[in-house]
N, C-alpha and C positions, 0 to 999 in steps of 0.2 A: 720802420713800426712795432716797437713790440706786438711779444702777442698781448701783454692782458689791455693797454690799447688798444689793438685793434680791435675785441673783445667789446669793447664799451663802446666804442663808434662804430663797431656792427652790426649792421639789423638783417635777416633770411623771408630767399625770400619762399621756403623751402617749407608744407608744413608737411607734420600724419598723414598719413594719409584719413584715415577715420576724423580729418577736421576738413576735408576738404570736400566743399562743397560743388555739384557741378553743373554749373550754370549749364542754359540754349540762349548762347551771347556772342556775342561778340568782343573780343576783348581789345582794347585801347591802352597792351602790352606792347613795352620794346626792351630789350636791353641789349648789352655783347656776352661773350663769354672768353678773357682771355686768360690764357697759362702765368704759372702766377711766374712774375719778371720785373726786374725792379720797374721798369718802363710800364707792368700794368700793374705797380703795388701806387707808384703814383700820378694814374691817371684814377687808377681810382677812390685815388685819398682824397684827387684834386676834384674829383665829377660829384664826394659825398659831399661835400656842402654845396650843390647848387637846393632847392626844392624837390621835392617830390624824385629825390633818386634814391633806390637802397644800394647798398652796393652790401656783396654775403662772398665773405675772404674760407674756400675752403682749404683740401691741402694743395691739393697740389694747382688747384681756381678759383678763378674773383673773377665772381659776373657784378654788375656793375648793369642793373635794370631799373626802367622808368616806364609813365605812364604821359601817355601824346609824342611827348616826344623830346630824344635824347643829343643837342646837339655837345660836338668836339671838337676842338676851334684847336687844329695842332699850336699855331699861334704861342697858346697860355698854357696849353701841353707841354711845347717847347720850353718855356718862362718858372718849371713848372723842375722841369729836367734836368733840366744844366745844360742842353741836348736840342738840336736841331731832328722836329719828330714831323715826319712829312706824312701827309693824306696815305702815299703807298704805305709808310712801316706800320702804320697805324695798323690799316690790315694783314699783313702780314700776322702783325700780335694778336688779331683776331679771333681767336679761332673757328666760334661759334658765332653769328647775332639771329636774333631772332627780331620783325619786324621787316617795313621796308629802309634800308640804306642806302642813303644815295650820298655821294660827291656833289659837294651842292658849289664848290670851288678849289681852290688850292690846297685852304684854310680849311675847309670845313665838310664833316664828315656825319651828318644830320640821321639816328632810325627817325620809323614813323609809326605811333602802332596804331594811326587810323590812314588805309587805305585817301581818302579824297583829299586829304593835304600835301598827300608826298605826288599829284595828280601838278600842277604849276611849278614842279621840275620836274619833270618829261615831257617827252616833246608827243 
């Protein structure tokens, strides 16, 4: 993806300090930060097509943010990449995450912004 097309499709979650409003609330946001790589770019381009997902490109990192939950399907990502993506490889490519990450099954990694939504997946 060229820098121009990346800029045209990219939104940012970053704000100037003067624009930040501090609230005494609990966030329902979740997301991942990945080191910029072929895999991370493919995942970001795919996830950017989903409603409510914001992708932010930085010089060496890519952030994928959402509200409520983000669902990463390994078979869908594998199709975009043209090679197998497993949940384990996905987690290795993820530098950090926020929200509650659950490996639902071997094909699905889900991040939850709301802890209550995650409870059905853990015992």
